[in-house]
C-alpha positions in Angstrom: -68.0 250.8 374.2 -71.2 248.1 373.5 -70.4 248.0 369.9 -66.9 247.6 370.7 -68.4 244.7 372.9 -70.4 242.8 370.0 -67.8 243.9 367.3 -65.3 242.0 369.5 -67.4 238.9 370.7 -68.6 238.5 367.1 -65.0 237.5 366.0 -64.4 235.0 368.9 -65.7 232.2 367.6 -66.7 229.5 369.7 -67.1 225.6 369.0 -70.4 225.1 371.2 -73.6 223.2 370.9 -75.4 224.8 373.3 -76.9 228.1 371.9 -78.0 229.5 375.5 -74.0 230.2 376.0 -74.4 232.9 373.1 -77.3 234.6 374.6 -76.2 238.3 376.5 -76.0 239.1 380.3 -76.0 242.6 381.2 -72.8 243.6 383.3 -72.6 247.2 385.3 -69.8 249.0 386.0 -68.6 251.7 388.3 -68.5 254.1 386.4 -72.4 254.1 385.6 -72.2 252.7 381.8 -73.7 248.8 381.5 -72.0 246.3 378.6 -74.0 242.7 377.2 -71.4 240.4 377.2 -72.0 236.5 375.6 -72.7 234.0 378.7 -69.8 232.1 377.3 -67.2 235.2 378.0 -68.3 235.0 381.6 -68.2 231.2 382.2 -64.9 230.5 380.4 -61.7 230.5 382.5 -59.7 233.7 381.7 -56.5 231.3 381.1 -58.5 229.5 378.3 -60.2 233.0 376.7 -56.5 234.3 376.8 -54.6 231.1 375.3 -57.6 229.8 372.7 -59.1 233.2 371.4 -57.3 236.6 372.7 -53.8 235.7 371.6 -55.5 235.1 368.0 -57.2 238.2 367.8 -54.3 240.3 369.5 -51.1 239.5 367.7 -50.1 243.0 369.0 -47.5 242.9 371.9 -48.9 246.0 373.1 -51.8 244.9 373.9 -51.4 242.6 376.7 -53.0 241.9 380.2 -50.5 244.4 381.6 -51.7 247.2 379.4 -55.5 246.1 379.6 -55.7 246.1 383.4 -53.8 249.3 383.2 -56.3 250.5 380.9 -59.5 249.6 383.0 -57.7 251.4 386.6 -57.3 254.3 384.4 -60.6 254.7 383.0 -62.4 253.3 386.5 -64.6 250.2 384.5 -64.7 247.9 387.0 -67.8 245.2 387.1 -70.2 246.0 390.4 -70.0 242.4 391.1 -66.1 242.5 391.2 -66.0 245.7 393.4 -68.4 243.9 395.7 -66.7 240.5 396.2 -63.3 242.1 396.7 -64.7 244.5 399.5 -66.2 241.4 400.8 -63.1 240.0 400.9 -61.4 243.3 402.2 -64.3 243.6 404.9 -63.9 240.1 405.9 
């Protein structure tokens, strides 16, 4: 999965002068795996990424937010920090 993550991140060109945004951050998932993502991918709004980058790379109508979310649910690949935040909201 890390190879796919690097390949995708390398295809996504971002206009920025801040080289710190290209530093990698470890993200741990519920299935025990860990991936490295560039900081800019984690710091940008999802809609900004979707509209400016994602739609340019994935031209297929079969790959969209709904199909990706279904795949994540089926594979049970959710970031630990997201699960913790959702549990905090749920509990309180």
